[in-house]
N, C-alpha and C positions, 0 to 999 in steps of 0.2 A: 340551414339543415331543412331539407325536404323529405317529409315523411308520408305514410299510406298506411291504411288500414283495411283490411278484407274480413266478412265475417262469414262464417260457412255453416252450413247444416246439412250433412250428409251428402254433402257432394265427392264424386270422386275425384281422384288426381286428373283423369283423363277429361274431366269437365272444365276445370281450370287450367289445365296445362298451357294454353296458348295465351292466357292473360297472364300468368305468373311468368312466361318466357320473356314477354312484351315489357314487363314492369321490372326484371331482373337485368337492370342497366345503371348506368351514370346516373340518369336524370332523377333516380328515387335512392336517397341515403339508406333509408330501411323500410321494410315493408313488413308490417304485423299483422300475422294471421290469427283470427281468434275464431276456433274452432268450438261451436255449439253442439256438435254432434255427439251422441252418447259413447262413441268410441273413437280413439284418435288413430283411426285406419289410415291415414295419408300421413300421418306425421313423420314418419321413417323417408318418404320419397321427397318430401319437401326438404327435410334435413339433408338427403342424399343431392338433389339436383339444387337446391338454391340455399347455398349454407348462409347466404347473407340475411335470409330472411328471419324473423323471430315467430315460432309457431307458440300459441298459448293454447292451452286445452280447455274448454269451459263447459264440460259436460252435465252442468246443471242448467244451463240455455238459459241466461239472464234475459234474452231477445235482442233484437237487432241493436237498438240503441243503446243499450246498456252494454253490449260486448265492444260496441265501437268506442264507447267511452272508456272501457279498459285501454284499448288502442290508443286514443286520443292522450289519456293521462300519461301512459308510457312515453309517447312522443314529445309530449311537452316538458317531461323530466328530462329528455335526449337535448333539449334546446332547440327543437324544430320550430321553425318560424313559417312554415306552411306545410299542412296536412290534408292529403285528401282521402275522402270516404269513397270506397269504391265497392261494389256489388260484383258478384262473383259472375255473374250472365253479361258481364260490359266485354268488349274487344276495343283496345286502342286504336287509334288510328293516328297517321301522320305525326306530327311534333306537338300532341295534345299536353302533354308534362309543361314543356319549355313554354309554350304559347300560352297557358293559362297563369304561369307564374310570372311571366314577363308582363301579363296585364295586371297583376296584381301588383308589380314591382312599381309600375308607373302610374297606378290608382291606389295610393294609399288608403283613401276612404273606402274602399271595396272591403268588406269581412268575407264576402261568401260569394262563390261565383260556381256556374255550372257552363259546360259547352251544349253544343247543338247535340242533340239525342238523335240517332237514326235506328230504324228498324233493321233486320238484318238485309231487307230489300232495298234500302237505300232511302225509302220513304221517313218522314220526320215524325218523330213523337212529340205530342203537344203537352208537354212537361211543365213550362213556365207557365204559373197560374195567377190568378187574383186569390185574395182569401175566400175561402168558402163561406156559404150561407147553409144552412140543415137543409134547404129545399135543394139545393144542388146536385146533393147524392142522388134524390130521387128521381130529378131531371136527367140526369146521366145514364141511370137504368133504362128511363123510359123512351131515352133518346136512342140507346142501344137496341133496345128491342122493338121499338115501332117507329123511330126517325121522327118523333116530335120533339119540341123544346128546342130546337136547333139554335135559334139565335140565344138563347139562354147558354146552353154549353159553349158554343162559338165565343162569346164574351167571356166567359169564365176562363176558358183553355186559352185564350189570346189567338185564336184560330184565324183571324184576320190581319194580325200582326206581320209584317214580313218576318220570316224566318232568319234572313240576313241581316236583320238589325242587332246591334249591342243594346241593351236596355234594362233597365232595372224592373225587379219583379218582387212582391213579396214572400211566393212560394217559389222554392227551387225543389227539384227530385233529389233525393238522397241516393240516386243510383250510381251518380258520379260527381261528385262536389268537392271544391276545394276551399278550405277555412284556413282564413290568418288566425294563428293560435294566440296572439297578441289580445285578439279581442274575447276569449273563450272566458278569462276570470270574471269580464263585465257582464256577457251575456250568458255563460252557462253552457253546460253541455246538454246532450239528448237528454231529454225527459224520461226515465226509466220507468214511468208510468204507462208511458206506451210501449207494450210486449213489441208490437209491428204496426206498421202503418202510422201515419200521418205525424210519427217522431220528427220526421224530415221539414214537414209542413209548420210544425210548432217553432223548431231550431231556427229555421230561416225567417218566420215571423218575429221570433225576438231580435235576431241580428237586424232585421230590417229596421227595427225601432232605431236603432243608433248607430249603423253602418249602412252601405250599398249592400243590397244582394242582386247579383248581376247575371242575366243570362247572356255567356260570352258566346256568339254564332262563330267566330273566326277558325275555330276548331270543332272537331266531331269526335264522338265514338258510337259505336254500335253498342244497342241492347236488346236483349234476347227477353222483351217484356213478356211477362208472364198472365200477369193479370190473375194470379191464382185464387182470390177471394171470389171471384165470379166463377169459380169451377171447383172449389173444395167447400163443404158447408162448413169446415171447423175454420178454415181460416175466413170465410164468410162470418162468422161469429166473432172473431179476434178482430177483424174490420170494425164492425158493428160496436165493439167495445172501446176502439180507438176513437171513433167518431164521437161518443159518448163521452169520453176521456177529453178530446179536443174543445167540444162546446161547453162542457162542464166548467172548463177552465178559463176559456174565453168570452163565453157568453153565446146562448142561442139564437136569439132574434135580436137583442139589441147588443150592438157592438159598435160604437163608435168609432173604434180605431179601423176597426176592418173597413167601414165606409170610408174614412179618410185615407188609408193606406191603397184603396183600390180606385180612389179617385186620382190621387198622384200617379199612379199606374197609367191609367188611361189616358190623362193630359198628354204625358209625353208623346202620343200618336195623334194630337190634332194640330 
């Protein structure tokens, strides 16, 4: 069984209509929609137009990862073998679902994978990454504002690696991720201490300890990357809290596991 979950917050049906249409087919057995919005204003449209989907209203808004955990736990009870975590701002291309599942089927040591992620204009988003150190967040801000620390940002975001390679990397974006559910008893689900931001990095890091976490470039999706925390002060504060949670969990400047994982990743390209 193949399942998927989408977490919503105040999206109108028109904003996700095309995504739901593309996922409402034989490739996905069950799509779980967890709606963290205060009101269940799109429930009727989902039930009317997509009766195969399961709609779960969570007006308490437990956060992105915690809401996906609800969907993942439900998927596991159904007997799901593979589970897709999907952002509402993505659009599927080609045969993405089948291509990724086929890759996992032929590579049983892979616990987690993401496809190539494209901007709406077709350019590539640099979402596979090395494990971060605290300074990289400041360097990325200064890079965007003043075009400095280019080499540090390029190395961290693996910008000089061919985007057409398939490779292992310890950080995968949660905007569109495929999980092998059999690994989750051992690795765990999303850490709900992260309300939003970095919960995907934390999970892929834990997965990478025991299984391969792979950037699978042979198929693509479009992602409407919003970078909300750089435009909204409240989201920026949430992002800062997640950064503090991440480094409080894994270590700020002393993190031997980070050094080893990043070295392994970079050795693939020599």
